[in-house]
N, C-alpha and C positions, 0 to 999 in steps of 0.2 A: 426460443433460442435467444441467447444473450452474447454480445460481443464486447470484449474489453481490450482497450489499447492503452498501454502505458507510455509515458514520455517524461523527460526531465532529468534522467540520470546523467552522470558524468564524472569527471575527475575533480576532486575538491581537496583542499588542504585540511588537516586536522583543525577542528574548531570552526570550520566553515558551515555553510547551510546549502540546502537544496530543496526544491519544491517539486515533488513528483505528482504527476497528474494521471488520472485514469479516465478515459472517455468510455462511457457506457452506452450501449445501444441495444435495441431488440425489445424483448418482452419484459419491460421494466416492472410492470405490475406484479410479476411473479416473484420478485425479489424481496427479501426482508432483512438481508444483512450484507454489508460490504466490508471488505477488509484488505489489508496489505500483509504479505508474507515476504520472507527473504530466504535466500539460500546462498551460503558462502561455499567456495570450493571445498569439496570433501565432506561437507556437512549436509544434514537433512534440512528440508524446508521448515522454517519456523514462523510462528505467528508473530506479527509486529503490532498491528493495531486493527481495530474494527469499529464499525458504527452501525447501529440498528436503525430501522425506519423511524423510530421515535426520537432519534438523535443521541441516544445514550452511546457512550464510547467506552472502549477498554483497550488496555495497552499491555504489552509485555513489560516485565519489570525492568529490563535492561534499557528500555527506551523511554520510560515514563518521565515526564518533565522535559524531554528533549524533542520528542516527536508529537505532532498534532494531526489527527485525522479530521477531515471535514467533508461535507458534501453540499452541493447547491440544492435549491428547493426541489428541483426536478430529478435529482439523483442521476443526472446524466454526466456529472463530473465528480470524481472523488479525489480529494487532494491529500497528500501526505507531506506536511511541512517538517523538514528535518533540520534541526539546529544542533550546534555543538557536536559536529560529527567527529567520530573516533575511528582509528584504523580498523577496529573490530566491527564497524558498521559496513565494511566493504562486503558487497554481496550483489546478487541479482535480486531485484525487488519485483514482486508479482502482485498484481491486483486480483482480488477474489470477489466473486459475487455468489450468494447462496439463495436458492429459491425455496419456496414453501414446502417442497418435497425434500429439502435438504440436499439438493444436488448442487455441486460446486462448479462454477465456471472460472476459467483462468485466462489471464492475458499471457502474452509472450515474454514479458519481463523487460525491465530496464536496468542497466548496470550502473552501480554506484561504486566508485573507487575512492577511498580516502587515503591520501598519501602526500607526503611532503616532497 
């Protein structure tokens, strides 16, 4: 079993930055991939960024160059640094962890609102 708890969301003006954090606990050895997804009102949940155990990362095209995913050495914290925020980045952001059986764990989400 794996538990994920997100934090760091909030209200920010366009062009601003946020640092989202995901605290990971439980059976960490079973995991091989961590990621962030987001869901805007009325939309489906979409992939934002991911990181493998070997440190390789991938990003959705809409966030590449603005968002950075990283993890500490123990993989107990996954960070999503969000820069140059746009109103269209407004969404609930969810932390995701995938185990070696390709089972997905999800956090409860943290809300990001970009507005002036």
